[in-house]
C-alpha positions in Angstrom: 10.8 -17.0 9.1 11.0 -20.3 8.0 8.2 -22.4 6.5 7.6 -24.5 9.9 7.2 -21.5 11.6 5.1 -19.7 8.8 2.2 -22.0 9.1 1.8 -21.2 13.1 1.8 -18.5 15.5 3.7 -18.5 18.8 2.4 -17.9 22.2 3.3 -14.3 22.4 1.5 -13.9 19.3 -1.5 -15.6 20.4 -1.8 -13.3 23.8 -1.2 -10.2 21.7 -3.7 -10.8 18.7 -6.5 -12.8 20.5 -9.2 -9.8 20.3 -9.0 -9.7 16.9 -8.5 -13.4 16.4 -11.9 -13.7 18.3 -13.3 -12.3 15.0 -14.5 -15.5 13.1 -13.4 -14.0 9.4 -10.0 -13.9 10.9 -9.2 -16.5 13.3 -5.7 -17.4 13.4 -5.4 -18.4 9.9 -6.2 -14.8 9.2 -3.8 -13.8 11.3 -1.0 -15.7 9.6 -2.2 -14.3 6.2 -1.6 -10.9 8.1 2.1 -11.6 9.7 3.2 -12.5 6.2 1.6 -9.5 4.3 3.6 -6.6 2.9 2.2 -3.1 2.5 3.4 0.1 1.3 2.1 3.4 2.9 2.6 6.5 0.4 2.2 9.8 2.4 2.3 9.9 6.1 -0.2 12.9 6.2 -3.7 12.7 7.8 -4.7 9.4 6.4 -1.6 7.8 6.4 -0.3 8.4 10.1 -3.1 6.6 11.4 -3.3 3.7 8.7 0.2 3.3 9.9 -0.4 3.0 13.3 -3.7 0.4 12.8 -1.3 -1.6 10.5 1.3 -2.3 13.0 -0.9 -2.8 15.8 -2.9 -5.3 13.7 0.0 -7.4 12.8 0.8 -6.7 9.4 4.7 -8.4 8.8 6.5 -5.6 6.9 5.1 -1.9 6.7 7.2 0.3 4.1 6.7 4.0 4.2 7.3 6.6 1.9 6.5 10.3 2.2 7.9 13.7 0.1 8.7 15.7 3.1 
């Protein structure tokens, strides 16, 4: 994503993430940081699976997944 678009939220992102952007500590600037974040989840057992779902639904930009099985 270009630098111009990395500093603003698109209209569909605002609609999708508005419930969490209401939180004062997140707002639009926090949502942009989430979109630019990268996370690696190691293990998709009892904790990894729900964490993956929550991170994806919160708008984390890139999620890597690694599991032994």
